[in-house]
C-alpha positions, 0 to 999 in steps of 0.5 A: 442457405442465406439465413444460415450464412448470415447467422454464421457470419454474425456469430463469427463476428460477434465472437471476434469482437469479444476476443478483440476487446481489451480486458481492463485489469488495473493493479495498485501498488503500496510503497513504504518510505526508505529506511536504512538497515545494517548488521544486527537488524531485520526488515519486515514488510507487513501487509494487512487485508482489513475486513469490511462491514457486512454485507460487503464481501471483499474479494479474494486477492493475490499480492506480490511483496518486494523489498528493494534497495535504493538503487532499484535492485530487488532484494527479496520477493514473495507472492501470496495467492488466496489472500482473504480479508482479516489476514496478514502476510509478511516478508522478512529481510535479515541483514545478517544473512541476506546482506552480508558484506554491506555496512548499511543498505537503504531499502523500501518495500512495495506491494502490488495487487489487483485493484479492489484489494485494499491493504494497509502496510508497514515496514518494520526494523527489528533488532535481531538480538532482542526481537524488538521493533525499533522503527515502523514506517508506513506506506501509501498508495503510489500507483495509481496516483491518488487524486487530490480533492479540492476540499482536502487541499483547501482545508487548514487545521490550526491549533493554537497553543500557549505557555499556560498549558491550556488544552488546544481545543479551548485555545482554538475556541478563544482564537475563533471568538477573537476572530484571529484566523 
């Protein structure tokens, strides 16, 4: 009887401890720069989930796309599940139909996904009449904040140019030979 009680107590405590453990799932966020959109334009937030070299098998992800104005108002949102490597998704905001009555609106875009889902994103401004892209803005990971490495912060790139049109690489070699740094 004591053995059965002890076994039940250990089993109960073991189960309780497993439930009490927090599940650590961290999201990551990509954010574009801010652009102005006006009548006759459409903003397109593109997110690409690039492939990885074999034998790496990237996870199937979900991603929430948002286009927000500079006052923090969410203008458009869509969530995509079952997002696999090698595919892209996009979210469009048409100023003619979705921002009527506004002369110009400052916007930015963001994408939120589970950690481990690495994306590349761009925000395009497209002319509604010609359908030509007039501007492309990149994005960077804003959450969690990127850690700076000591080597990256101490590295300098110097390109020496002259009026003779000498290619930069040859000028760099000449500057290094003279010891000018």
